[in-house]
All heavy atoms as TSV, in Angstrom:
chain	resi	resn	atom	element	x	y	z
A	1	MET	N	N	0.839	-1.160	0.000
A	1	MET	CA	C	0.000	0.000	0.000
A	1	MET	C	C	0.893	1.234	0.000
A	1	MET	O	O	1.870	1.291	0.715
A	1	MET	CB	C	-0.916	-0.009	1.196
A	1	MET	CG	C	-1.806	-1.250	1.246
A	1	MET	SD	S	-2.970	-1.218	2.604
A	1	MET	CE	C	-4.222	-0.236	1.839
A	2	GLU	N	N	0.512	2.179	-0.775
A	2	GLU	CA	C	1.334	3.372	-0.934
A	2	GLU	C	C	0.825	4.561	-0.126
A	2	GLU	O	O	1.569	5.470	0.170
A	2	GLU	CB	C	1.401	3.761	-2.418
A	2	GLU	CG	C	1.881	2.650	-3.323
A	2	GLU	CD	C	3.311	2.207	-3.021
A	2	GLU	OE1	O	4.126	3.062	-2.626
A	2	GLU	OE2	O	3.596	1.022	-3.169
A	3	GLU	N	N	-0.451	4.569	0.189
A	3	GLU	CA	C	-1.067	5.687	0.910
A	3	GLU	C	C	-1.428	5.235	2.326
A	3	GLU	O	O	-1.489	4.048	2.619
A	3	GLU	CB	C	-2.342	6.130	0.177
A	3	GLU	CG	C	-2.120	6.593	-1.247
A	3	GLU	CD	C	-1.302	7.866	-1.326
A	3	GLU	OE1	O	-1.416	8.720	-0.426
A	3	GLU	OE2	O	-0.536	8.002	-2.292
A	4	PRO	N	N	-1.724	6.195	3.229
A	4	PRO	CA	C	-2.172	5.824	4.573
A	4	PRO	C	C	-3.442	4.970	4.506
A	4	PRO	O	O	-4.266	5.124	3.604
A	4	PRO	CB	C	-2.464	7.167	5.242
A	4	PRO	CG	C	-1.680	8.163	4.469
A	4	PRO	CD	C	-1.617	7.636	3.061
A	5	LEU	N	N	-3.578	4.062	5.430
A	5	LEU	CA	C	-4.702	3.131	5.475
A	5	LEU	C	C	-6.048	3.841	5.387
A	5	LEU	O	O	-6.966	3.378	4.709
A	5	LEU	CB	C	-4.624	2.322	6.773
A	5	LEU	CG	C	-5.569	1.155	6.937
A	5	LEU	CD1	C	-5.317	0.118	5.860
A	5	LEU	CD2	C	-5.399	0.538	8.311
A	6	GLU	N	N	-6.150	5.000	6.007
A	6	GLU	CA	C	-7.415	5.732	6.041
A	6	GLU	C	C	-7.868	6.219	4.665
A	6	GLU	O	O	-9.028	6.556	4.468
A	6	GLU	CB	C	-7.308	6.939	6.975
A	6	GLU	CG	C	-7.029	6.595	8.409
A	6	GLU	CD	C	-5.542	6.327	8.669
A	6	GLU	OE1	O	-4.673	6.827	7.930
A	6	GLU	OE2	O	-5.265	5.597	9.631
A	7	SER	N	N	-6.959	6.260	3.707
A	7	SER	CA	C	-7.319	6.790	2.387
A	7	SER	C	C	-7.944	5.747	1.464
A	7	SER	O	O	-8.341	6.071	0.359
A	7	SER	CB	C	-6.085	7.416	1.728
A	7	SER	OG	O	-5.122	6.423	1.457
A	8	TYR	N	N	-8.067	4.506	1.925
A	8	TYR	CA	C	-8.639	3.434	1.106
A	8	TYR	C	C	-10.050	3.091	1.565
A	8	TYR	O	O	-10.348	3.117	2.757
A	8	TYR	CB	C	-7.776	2.176	1.185
A	8	TYR	CG	C	-6.412	2.358	0.569
A	8	TYR	CD1	C	-5.323	2.711	1.348
A	8	TYR	CD2	C	-6.213	2.175	-0.790
A	8	TYR	CE1	C	-4.066	2.882	0.788
A	8	TYR	CE2	C	-4.967	2.344	-1.357
A	8	TYR	CZ	C	-3.902	2.699	-0.569
A	8	TYR	OH	O	-2.669	2.868	-1.129
A	9	SER	N	N	-10.906	2.739	0.611
A	9	SER	CA	C	-12.263	2.294	0.951
A	9	SER	C	C	-12.206	0.833	1.409
A	9	SER	O	O	-11.204	0.145	1.205
A	9	SER	CB	C	-13.176	2.404	-0.271
A	9	SER	OG	O	-12.795	1.433	-1.246
A	10	CYS	N	N	-13.288	0.352	1.996
A	10	CYS	CA	C	-13.370	-1.051	2.416
A	10	CYS	C	C	-13.168	-1.982	1.222
A	10	CYS	O	O	-12.474	-2.993	1.326
A	10	CYS	CB	C	-14.713	-1.332	3.079
A	10	CYS	SG	S	-14.889	-0.550	4.689
A	11	GLU	N	N	-13.752	-1.634	0.096
A	11	GLU	CA	C	-13.634	-2.468	-1.107
A	11	GLU	C	C	-12.194	-2.528	-1.599
A	11	GLU	O	O	-11.697	-3.579	-1.986
A	11	GLU	CB	C	-14.550	-1.945	-2.219
A	11	GLU	CG	C	-16.030	-2.109	-1.934
A	11	GLU	CD	C	-16.591	-1.010	-1.010
A	11	GLU	OE1	O	-15.926	0.033	-0.804
A	11	GLU	OE2	O	-17.682	-1.220	-0.461
A	12	GLU	N	N	-11.501	-1.378	-1.580
A	12	GLU	CA	C	-10.100	-1.337	-2.010
A	12	GLU	C	C	-9.214	-2.161	-1.085
A	12	GLU	O	O	-8.330	-2.897	-1.540
A	12	GLU	CB	C	-9.597	0.104	-2.063
A	12	GLU	CG	C	-10.199	0.923	-3.181
A	12	GLU	CD	C	-9.850	2.390	-3.072
A	12	GLU	OE1	O	-9.840	2.943	-1.949
A	12	GLU	OE2	O	-9.587	2.991	-4.128
A	13	LEU	N	N	-9.456	-2.073	0.227
A	13	LEU	CA	C	-8.678	-2.856	1.185
A	13	LEU	C	C	-8.913	-4.350	0.998
A	13	LEU	O	O	-7.977	-5.147	1.034
A	13	LEU	CB	C	-9.028	-2.441	2.612
A	13	LEU	CG	C	-8.572	-1.041	3.018
A	13	LEU	CD1	C	-9.162	-0.668	4.365
A	13	LEU	CD2	C	-7.057	-0.955	3.027
A	14	GLU	N	N	-10.164	-4.728	0.794
A	14	GLU	CA	C	-10.479	-6.139	0.572
A	14	GLU	C	C	-9.784	-6.651	-0.683
A	14	GLU	O	O	-9.176	-7.720	-0.681
A	14	GLU	CB	C	-11.985	-6.340	0.455
A	14	GLU	CG	C	-12.373	-7.786	0.249
A	14	GLU	CD	C	-13.870	-7.990	0.158
A	14	GLU	OE1	O	-14.626	-6.994	0.159
A	14	GLU	OE2	O	-14.286	-9.158	0.069
A	15	HIS	N	N	-9.836	-5.892	-1.749
A	15	HIS	CA	C	-9.185	-6.264	-3.002
A	15	HIS	C	C	-7.679	-6.422	-2.796
A	15	HIS	O	O	-7.067	-7.385	-3.253
A	15	HIS	CB	C	-9.482	-5.213	-4.069
A	15	HIS	CG	C	-8.851	-5.492	-5.385
A	15	HIS	ND1	N	-9.308	-6.477	-6.231
A	15	HIS	CD2	C	-7.774	-4.939	-5.990
A	15	HIS	CE1	C	-8.538	-6.506	-7.304
A	15	HIS	NE2	N	-7.597	-5.575	-7.182
A	16	TRP	N	N	-7.071	-5.490	-2.092
A	16	TRP	CA	C	-5.636	-5.519	-1.832
A	16	TRP	C	C	-5.253	-6.780	-1.060
A	16	TRP	O	O	-4.301	-7.480	-1.408
A	16	TRP	CB	C	-5.242	-4.260	-1.053
A	16	TRP	CG	C	-3.763	-4.104	-0.866
A	16	TRP	CD1	C	-2.893	-3.493	-1.710
A	16	TRP	CD2	C	-2.992	-4.558	0.244
A	16	TRP	NE1	N	-1.626	-3.545	-1.189
A	16	TRP	CE2	C	-1.659	-4.194	0.006
A	16	TRP	CE3	C	-3.297	-5.239	1.420
A	16	TRP	CZ2	C	-0.632	-4.490	0.898
A	16	TRP	CZ3	C	-2.272	-5.534	2.301
A	16	TRP	CH2	C	-0.961	-5.152	2.037
A	17	VAL	N	N	-5.997	-7.078	0.006
A	17	VAL	CA	C	-5.702	-8.259	0.830
A	17	VAL	C	C	-5.871	-9.542	0.024
A	17	VAL	O	O	-5.028	-10.443	0.083
A	17	VAL	CB	C	-6.599	-8.281	2.088
A	17	VAL	CG1	C	-6.524	-9.622	2.800
A	17	VAL	CG2	C	-6.213	-7.154	3.025
A	18	LEU	N	N	-6.940	-9.650	-0.747
A	18	LEU	CA	C	-7.176	-10.860	-1.524
A	18	LEU	C	C	-6.099	-11.076	-2.581
A	18	LEU	O	O	-5.666	-12.211	-2.814
A	18	LEU	CB	C	-8.559	-10.827	-2.163
A	18	LEU	CG	C	-9.734	-10.924	-1.181
A	18	LEU	CD1	C	-11.059	-10.749	-1.912
A	18	LEU	CD2	C	-9.694	-12.244	-0.424
A	19	GLU	N	N	-5.634	-10.020	-3.206
A	19	GLU	CA	C	-4.552	-10.143	-4.190
A	19	GLU	C	C	-3.273	-10.647	-3.542
A	19	GLU	O	O	-2.613	-11.537	-4.057
A	19	GLU	CB	C	-4.281	-8.806	-4.873
A	19	GLU	CG	C	-5.221	-8.491	-5.988
A	19	GLU	CD	C	-4.766	-7.276	-6.782
A	19	GLU	OE1	O	-3.818	-6.575	-6.348
A	19	GLU	OE2	O	-5.351	-7.039	-7.839
A	20	ARG	N	N	-2.898	-10.078	-2.409
A	20	ARG	CA	C	-1.669	-10.490	-1.732
A	20	ARG	C	C	-1.775	-11.894	-1.187
A	20	ARG	O	O	-0.833	-12.662	-1.233
A	20	ARG	CB	C	-1.304	-9.528	-0.602
A	20	ARG	CG	C	-0.407	-8.419	-1.088
A	20	ARG	CD	C	-1.208	-7.290	-1.540
A	20	ARG	NE	N	-0.491	-6.293	-2.309
A	20	ARG	CZ	C	-1.074	-5.664	-3.304
A	20	ARG	NH1	N	-2.285	-5.968	-3.670
A	20	ARG	NH2	N	-0.439	-4.732	-3.956
A	21	ARG	N	N	-2.929	-12.246	-0.671
A	21	ARG	CA	C	-3.123	-13.604	-0.141
A	21	ARG	C	C	-2.963	-14.628	-1.257
A	21	ARG	O	O	-2.311	-15.650	-1.088
A	21	ARG	CB	C	-4.501	-13.724	0.494
A	21	ARG	CG	C	-4.740	-15.050	1.120
A	21	ARG	CD	C	-6.035	-15.066	1.898
A	21	ARG	NE	N	-6.274	-16.395	2.394
A	21	ARG	CZ	C	-7.412	-17.045	2.286
A	21	ARG	NH1	N	-8.448	-16.443	1.724
A	21	ARG	NH2	N	-7.547	-18.245	2.745
A	22	GLY	N	N	-3.539	-14.338	-2.424
A	22	GLY	CA	C	-3.408	-15.241	-3.564
A	22	GLY	C	C	-1.969	-15.356	-4.028
A	22	GLY	O	O	-1.486	-16.443	-4.348
A	23	ALA	N	N	-1.251	-14.240	-4.041
A	23	ALA	CA	C	0.159	-14.258	-4.451
A	23	ALA	C	C	0.986	-15.077	-3.466
A	23	ALA	O	O	1.834	-15.876	-3.868
A	23	ALA	CB	C	0.687	-12.838	-4.557
A	24	ASP	N	N	0.740	-14.903	-2.178
A	24	ASP	CA	C	1.481	-15.671	-1.168
A	24	ASP	C	C	1.227	-17.168	-1.321
A	24	ASP	O	O	2.141	-17.979	-1.184
A	24	ASP	CB	C	1.099	-15.229	0.242
A	24	ASP	CG	C	1.719	-13.896	0.627
A	24	ASP	OD1	O	2.676	-13.465	-0.056
A	24	ASP	OD2	O	1.255	-13.295	1.603
A	25	GLN	N	N	-0.001	-17.552	-1.610
A	25	GLN	CA	C	-0.315	-18.965	-1.784
A	25	GLN	C	C	0.380	-19.548	-3.003
A	25	GLN	O	O	0.857	-20.668	-2.972
A	25	GLN	CB	C	-1.831	-19.157	-1.898
A	25	GLN	CG	C	-2.548	-18.920	-0.586
A	25	GLN	CD	C	-4.054	-18.941	-0.727
A	25	GLN	OE1	O	-4.598	-18.876	-1.816
A	25	GLN	NE2	N	-4.748	-19.003	0.401
A	26	GLU	N	N	0.471	-18.774	-4.078
A	26	GLU	CA	C	1.161	-19.233	-5.283
A	26	GLU	C	C	2.648	-19.422	-5.042
A	26	GLU	O	O	3.266	-20.328	-5.578
A	26	GLU	CB	C	0.946	-18.241	-6.435
A	26	GLU	CG	C	-0.464	-18.251	-6.983
A	26	GLU	CD	C	-0.815	-19.562	-7.667
A	26	GLU	OE1	O	0.053	-20.131	-8.356
A	26	GLU	OE2	O	-1.956	-20.007	-7.502
A	27	TRP	N	N	3.244	-18.548	-4.248
A	27	TRP	CA	C	4.683	-18.603	-4.007
A	27	TRP	C	C	5.067	-19.602	-2.921
A	27	TRP	O	O	6.232	-19.975	-2.809
A	27	TRP	CB	C	5.205	-17.229	-3.616
A	27	TRP	CG	C	5.425	-16.323	-4.771
A	27	TRP	CD1	C	4.622	-15.302	-5.165
A	27	TRP	CD2	C	6.518	-16.344	-5.695
A	27	TRP	NE1	N	5.158	-14.684	-6.276
A	27	TRP	CE2	C	6.312	-15.304	-6.613
A	27	TRP	CE3	C	7.653	-17.140	-5.831
A	27	TRP	CZ2	C	7.201	-15.034	-7.648
A	27	TRP	CZ3	C	8.536	-16.868	-6.861
A	27	TRP	CH2	C	8.311	-15.834	-7.747
A	28	ALA	N	N	4.115	-19.998	-2.080
A	28	ALA	CA	C	4.436	-20.886	-0.957
A	28	ALA	C	C	4.839	-22.266	-1.469
A	28	ALA	O	O	4.074	-22.940	-2.149
A	28	ALA	CB	C	3.234	-20.997	-0.021
A	29	LEU	N	N	6.050	-22.658	-1.131
A	29	LEU	CA	C	6.559	-23.964	-1.526
A	29	LEU	C	C	6.880	-24.755	-0.267
A	29	LEU	O	O	7.499	-24.229	0.654
A	29	LEU	CB	C	7.822	-23.808	-2.387
A	29	LEU	CG	C	7.642	-23.022	-3.680
A	29	LEU	CD1	C	8.998	-22.781	-4.332
A	29	LEU	CD2	C	6.722	-23.762	-4.632
A	30	PRO	N	N	6.475	-26.029	-0.205
A	30	PRO	CA	C	6.743	-26.837	0.996
A	30	PRO	C	C	8.225	-26.863	1.346
A	30	PRO	O	O	9.080	-26.992	0.478
A	30	PRO	CB	C	6.266	-28.229	0.590
A	30	PRO	CG	C	5.316	-28.012	-0.537
A	30	PRO	CD	C	5.809	-26.773	-1.246
A	31	GLY	N	N	8.509	-26.680	2.633
A	31	GLY	CA	C	9.876	-26.776	3.110
A	31	GLY	C	C	10.744	-25.566	2.845
A	31	GLY	O	O	11.952	-25.600	3.051
A	32	ARG	N	N	10.170	-24.474	2.384
A	32	ARG	CA	C	10.957	-23.272	2.078
A	32	ARG	C	C	10.426	-22.096	2.864
A	32	ARG	O	O	9.252	-22.019	3.176
A	32	ARG	CB	C	10.888	-22.971	0.590
A	32	ARG	CG	C	11.453	-24.157	-0.179
A	32	ARG	CD	C	11.845	-23.895	-1.525
A	32	ARG	NE	N	12.819	-22.830	-1.657
A	32	ARG	CZ	C	13.110	-22.324	-2.836
A	32	ARG	NH1	N	12.529	-22.764	-3.909
A	32	ARG	NH2	N	14.002	-21.384	-2.931
A	33	SER	N	N	11.307	-21.163	3.116
A	33	SER	CA	C	10.932	-19.943	3.814
A	33	SER	C	C	9.990	-19.116	2.939
A	33	SER	O	O	10.148	-19.062	1.723
A	33	SER	CB	C	12.184	-19.123	4.124
A	33	SER	OG	O	11.831	-17.840	4.563
A	34	VAL	N	N	9.021	-18.469	3.553
A	34	VAL	CA	C	8.098	-17.609	2.812
A	34	VAL	C	C	8.858	-16.437	2.195
A	34	VAL	O	O	8.498	-15.932	1.148
A	34	VAL	CB	C	6.981	-17.098	3.747
A	34	VAL	CG1	C	6.096	-16.090	3.040
A	34	VAL	CG2	C	6.156	-18.258	4.255
A	35	ARG	N	N	9.956	-16.026	2.799
A	35	ARG	CA	C	10.736	-14.885	2.322
A	35	ARG	C	C	11.716	-15.262	1.208
A	35	ARG	O	O	12.365	-14.416	0.650
A	35	ARG	CB	C	11.517	-14.252	3.465
A	35	ARG	CG	C	10.630	-13.665	4.528
A	35	ARG	CD	C	10.117	-12.351	4.046
A	35	ARG	NE	N	9.264	-11.753	5.050
A	35	ARG	CZ	C	8.491	-10.746	4.808
A	35	ARG	NH1	N	8.441	-10.228	3.616
A	35	ARG	NH2	N	7.743	-10.234	5.741
A	36	GLU	N	N	11.844	-16.534	0.914
A	36	GLU	CA	C	12.795	-16.976	-0.101
A	36	GLU	C	C	12.061	-17.405	-1.362
A	36	GLU	O	O	11.113	-18.169	-1.299
A	36	GLU	CB	C	13.593	-18.169	0.440
A	36	GLU	CG	C	14.587	-18.736	-0.523
A	36	GLU	CD	C	15.280	-19.936	0.082
A	36	GLU	OE1	O	15.639	-19.893	1.262
A	36	GLU	OE2	O	15.432	-20.932	-0.638
A	37	ARG	N	N	12.480	-16.896	-2.498
A	37	ARG	CA	C	11.833	-17.229	-3.764
A	37	ARG	C	C	12.892	-17.620	-4.779
A	37	ARG	O	O	13.969	-17.035	-4.835
A	37	ARG	CB	C	11.060	-16.033	-4.326
A	37	ARG	CG	C	10.021	-15.462	-3.392
A	37	ARG	CD	C	8.875	-16.434	-3.159
A	37	ARG	NE	N	7.856	-15.824	-2.349
A	37	ARG	CZ	C	7.635	-16.124	-1.094
A	37	ARG	NH1	N	8.368	-17.016	-0.489
A	37	ARG	NH2	N	6.681	-15.529	-0.428
A	38	THR	N	N	12.583	-18.609	-5.598
A	38	THR	CA	C	13.469	-19.024	-6.672
A	38	THR	C	C	12.744	-18.828	-7.987
A	38	THR	O	O	11.606	-19.260	-8.150
A	38	THR	CB	C	13.863	-20.504	-6.518
A	38	THR	OG1	O	14.514	-20.671	-5.267
A	38	THR	CG2	C	14.786	-20.942	-7.627
A	39	ILE	N	N	13.397	-18.169	-8.920
A	39	ILE	CA	C	12.828	-17.964	-10.244
A	39	ILE	C	C	13.746	-18.672	-11.223
A	39	ILE	O	O	14.941	-18.379	-11.295
A	39	ILE	CB	C	12.707	-16.462	-10.574
A	39	ILE	CG1	C	11.785	-15.794	-9.553
A	39	ILE	CG2	C	12.199	-16.269	-11.995
A	39	ILE	CD1	C	11.728	-14.302	-9.673
A	40	ASP	N	N	13.198	-19.620	-11.940
A	40	ASP	CA	C	13.997	-20.436	-12.853
A	40	ASP	C	C	14.168	-19.731	-14.190
A	40	ASP	O	O	13.354	-19.867	-15.087
A	40	ASP	CB	C	13.332	-21.797	-13.041
A	40	ASP	CG	C	14.194	-22.746	-13.842
A	40	ASP	OD1	O	15.426	-22.562	-13.883
A	40	ASP	OD2	O	13.629	-23.684	-14.447
A	41	MET	N	N	15.239	-18.936	-14.296
A	41	MET	CA	C	15.561	-18.273	-15.552
A	41	MET	C	C	17.033	-17.906	-15.538
A	41	MET	O	O	17.610	-17.667	-14.485
A	41	MET	CB	C	14.691	-17.044	-15.795
A	41	MET	CG	C	14.835	-15.937	-14.788
A	41	MET	SD	S	13.686	-14.564	-15.006
A	41	MET	CE	C	14.298	-13.803	-16.468
A	42	GLU	N	N	17.640	-17.909	-16.691
A	42	GLU	CA	C	19.049	-17.557	-16.787
A	42	GLU	C	C	19.189	-16.043	-16.816
A	42	GLU	O	O	18.654	-15.365	-17.688
A	42	GLU	CB	C	19.642	-18.163	-18.054
A	42	GLU	CG	C	21.135	-18.008	-18.123
A	42	GLU	CD	C	21.714	-18.748	-19.306
A	42	GLU	OE1	O	21.185	-19.808	-19.673
A	42	GLU	OE2	O	22.706	-18.250	-19.841
A	43	ILE	N	N	19.918	-15.522	-15.853
A	43	ILE	CA	C	20.116	-14.079	-15.748
A	43	ILE	C	C	21.588	-13.784	-15.989
A	43	ILE	O	O	22.452	-14.287	-15.275
A	43	ILE	CB	C	19.672	-13.547	-14.376
A	43	ILE	CG1	C	18.184	-13.812	-14.177
A	43	ILE	CG2	C	19.979	-12.069	-14.237
A	43	ILE	CD1	C	17.659	-13.461	-12.815
A	44	THR	N	N	21.867	-12.997	-17.007
A	44	THR	CA	C	23.251	-12.675	-17.347
A	44	THR	C	C	23.587	-11.210	-17.096
A	44	THR	O	O	24.730	-10.815	-17.246
A	44	THR	CB	C	23.531	-12.994	-18.827
A	44	THR	OG1	O	22.614	-12.273	-19.639
A	44	THR	CG2	C	23.369	-14.481	-19.091
A	45	SER	N	N	22.596	-10.416	-16.748
A	45	SER	CA	C	22.841	-8.997	-16.496
A	45	SER	C	C	22.813	-8.724	-14.991
A	45	SER	O	O	22.322	-9.534	-14.214
A	45	SER	CB	C	21.810	-8.138	-17.222
A	45	SER	OG	O	20.514	-8.500	-16.828
A	46	PRO	N	N	23.338	-7.575	-14.570
A	46	PRO	CA	C	23.383	-7.244	-13.138
A	46	PRO	C	C	21.983	-7.137	-12.525
A	46	PRO	O	O	21.031	-6.748	-13.190
A	46	PRO	CB	C	24.079	-5.882	-13.092
A	46	PRO	CG	C	24.726	-5.716	-14.411
A	46	PRO	CD	C	23.947	-6.537	-15.390
A	47	LEU	N	N	21.905	-7.488	-11.256
A	47	LEU	CA	C	20.678	-7.334	-10.476
A	47	LEU	C	C	20.840	-6.130	-9.560
A	47	LEU	O	O	21.926	-5.863	-9.062
A	47	LEU	CB	C	20.415	-8.576	-9.630
A	47	LEU	CG	C	20.238	-9.882	-10.386
A	47	LEU	CD1	C	20.108	-11.030	-9.397
A	47	LEU	CD2	C	19.022	-9.817	-11.283
A	48	VAL	N	N	19.742	-5.416	-9.324
A	48	VAL	CA	C	19.758	-4.249	-8.441
A	48	VAL	C	C	18.624	-4.383	-7.443
A	48	VAL	O	O	17.469	-4.568	-7.832
A	48	VAL	CB	C	19.581	-2.935	-9.246
A	48	VAL	CG1	C	19.538	-1.745	-8.311
A	48	VAL	CG2	C	20.679	-2.781	-10.273
A	49	VAL	N	N	18.955	-4.309	-6.158
A	49	VAL	CA	C	17.933	-4.268	-5.116
A	49	VAL	C	C	17.600	-2.802	-4.886
A	49	VAL	O	O	18.477	-1.995	-4.543
A	49	VAL	CB	C	18.415	-4.923	-3.812
A	49	VAL	CG1	C	17.355	-4.806	-2.729
A	49	VAL	CG2	C	18.775	-6.386	-4.045
A	50	VAL	N	N	16.337	-2.456	-5.099
A	50	VAL	CA	C	15.885	-1.078	-4.915
A	50	VAL	C	C	15.974	-0.742	-3.420
A	50	VAL	O	O	15.652	-1.586	-2.576
A	50	VAL	CB	C	14.443	-0.916	-5.447
A	50	VAL	CG1	C	13.902	0.480	-5.176
A	50	VAL	CG2	C	14.395	-1.226	-6.934
A	51	PRO	N	N	16.441	0.459	-3.070
A	51	PRO	CA	C	16.530	0.831	-1.654
A	51	PRO	C	C	15.229	0.513	-0.915
A	51	PRO	O	O	14.139	0.785	-1.401
A	51	PRO	CB	C	16.792	2.341	-1.699
A	51	PRO	CG	C	17.522	2.533	-2.989
A	51	PRO	CD	C	16.884	1.548	-3.947
A	52	GLY	N	N	15.356	-0.101	0.232
A	52	GLY	CA	C	14.210	-0.552	1.014
A	52	GLY	C	C	14.037	-2.055	0.910
A	52	GLY	O	O	13.362	-2.667	1.711
A	53	GLY	N	N	14.661	-2.660	-0.099
A	53	GLY	CA	C	14.652	-4.108	-0.237
A	53	GLY	C	C	13.372	-4.732	-0.732
A	53	GLY	O	O	13.210	-5.941	-0.686
A	54	ARG	N	N	12.456	-3.944	-1.227
A	54	ARG	CA	C	11.163	-4.477	-1.658
A	54	ARG	C	C	11.220	-5.069	-3.062
A	54	ARG	O	O	10.500	-6.006	-3.372
A	54	ARG	CB	C	10.121	-3.363	-1.597
A	54	ARG	CG	C	8.738	-3.834	-1.916
A	54	ARG	CD	C	7.736	-2.731	-1.689
A	54	ARG	NE	N	6.407	-3.170	-2.034
A	54	ARG	CZ	C	5.345	-2.422	-1.977
A	54	ARG	NH1	N	5.443	-1.183	-1.558
A	54	ARG	NH2	N	4.166	-2.879	-2.319
A	55	TRP	N	N	12.094	-4.541	-3.925
A	55	TRP	CA	C	12.131	-4.959	-5.326
A	55	TRP	C	C	13.542	-5.342	-5.738
A	55	TRP	O	O	14.508	-4.688	-5.386
A	55	TRP	CB	C	11.633	-3.843	-6.239
A	55	TRP	CG	C	10.239	-3.425	-5.945
A	55	TRP	CD1	C	9.854	-2.313	-5.251
A	55	TRP	CD2	C	9.039	-4.103	-6.303
A	55	TRP	NE1	N	8.481	-2.262	-5.172
A	55	TRP	CE2	C	7.959	-3.352	-5.812
A	55	TRP	CE3	C	8.775	-5.286	-7.001
A	55	TRP	CZ2	C	6.632	-3.736	-5.988
A	55	TRP	CZ3	C	7.455	-5.666	-7.184
A	55	TRP	CH2	C	6.411	-4.894	-6.667
A	56	LEU	N	N	13.652	-6.393	-6.539
A	56	LEU	CA	C	14.899	-6.817	-7.161
A	56	LEU	C	C	14.701	-6.643	-8.654
A	56	LEU	O	O	13.794	-7.242	-9.237
A	56	LEU	CB	C	15.183	-8.285	-6.830
A	56	LEU	CG	C	16.401	-8.903	-7.504
A	56	LEU	CD1	C	17.674	-8.243	-7.002
A	56	LEU	CD2	C	16.418	-10.399	-7.264
A	57	LEU	N	N	15.509	-5.782	-9.271
A	57	LEU	CA	C	15.355	-5.480	-10.683
A	57	LEU	C	C	16.478	-6.103	-11.492
A	57	LEU	O	O	17.623	-6.142	-11.057
A	57	LEU	CB	C	15.336	-3.972	-10.925
A	57	LEU	CG	C	14.261	-3.177	-10.210
A	57	LEU	CD1	C	14.419	-1.697	-10.554
A	57	LEU	CD2	C	12.882	-3.674	-10.573
A	58	CYS	N	N	16.127	-6.563	-12.678
A	58	CYS	CA	C	17.108	-7.125	-13.602
A	58	CYS	C	C	16.809	-6.594	-14.991
A	58	CYS	O	O	15.707	-6.773	-15.502
A	58	CYS	CB	C	17.024	-8.644	-13.584
A	58	CYS	SG	S	18.135	-9.425	-14.753
A	59	GLY	N	N	17.789	-5.947	-15.611
A	59	GLY	CA	C	17.619	-5.466	-16.966
A	59	GLY	C	C	17.899	-6.599	-17.945
A	59	GLY	O	O	18.952	-7.226	-17.888
A	60	MET	N	N	16.968	-6.902	-18.833
A	60	MET	CA	C	17.127	-8.004	-19.766
A	60	MET	C	C	17.702	-7.489	-21.094
A	60	MET	O	O	17.676	-6.290	-21.373
A	60	MET	CB	C	15.772	-8.685	-19.990
A	60	MET	CG	C	15.094	-9.137	-18.709
A	60	MET	SD	S	16.081	-10.239	-17.705
A	60	MET	CE	C	15.833	-11.750	-18.605
A	61	SER	N	N	18.204	-8.397	-21.915
A	61	SER	CA	C	18.853	-8.008	-23.172
A	61	SER	C	C	17.895	-7.335	-24.152
A	61	SER	O	O	18.320	-6.573	-25.017
A	61	SER	CB	C	19.485	-9.230	-23.831
A	61	SER	OG	O	18.497	-10.202	-24.124
A	62	ASP	N	N	16.583	-7.585	-24.017
A	62	ASP	CA	C	15.611	-6.959	-24.918
A	62	ASP	C	C	15.138	-5.594	-24.410
A	62	ASP	O	O	14.248	-4.976	-24.991
A	62	ASP	CB	C	14.406	-7.881	-25.141
A	62	ASP	CG	C	13.578	-8.103	-23.891
A	62	ASP	OD1	O	13.943	-7.609	-22.805
A	62	ASP	OD2	O	12.570	-8.823	-24.008
A	63	GLY	N	N	15.737	-5.125	-23.315
A	63	GLY	CA	C	15.384	-3.817	-22.767
A	63	GLY	C	C	14.312	-3.865	-21.691
A	63	GLY	O	O	14.034	-2.863	-21.054
A	64	SER	N	N	13.711	-5.014	-21.478
A	64	SER	CA	C	12.686	-5.120	-20.434
A	64	SER	C	C	13.346	-5.203	-19.063
A	64	SER	O	O	14.536	-5.499	-18.939
A	64	SER	CB	C	11.797	-6.340	-20.675
A	64	SER	OG	O	12.555	-7.535	-20.588
A	65	VAL	N	N	12.564	-4.917	-18.027
A	65	VAL	CA	C	13.063	-4.969	-16.646
A	65	VAL	C	C	12.256	-6.003	-15.908
A	65	VAL	O	O	11.069	-6.085	-16.041
A	65	VAL	CB	C	12.944	-3.594	-15.946
A	65	VAL	CG1	C	13.368	-3.688	-14.501
A	65	VAL	CG2	C	13.762	-2.574	-16.673
């Protein structure tokens, strides 16, 4: 969430929670930490952790991030 909690409607909060809950369930793998994720792809370019540690960015050869 980017804004203070008070700035969201009940519907927006419900939508936000349901999206995150679904994402967590998709990423949950037996025997692994919830904070650890593995993405099966070959990465040849540098990785950058955005300040705050929320995002890991990788520039791909086709210009996508």
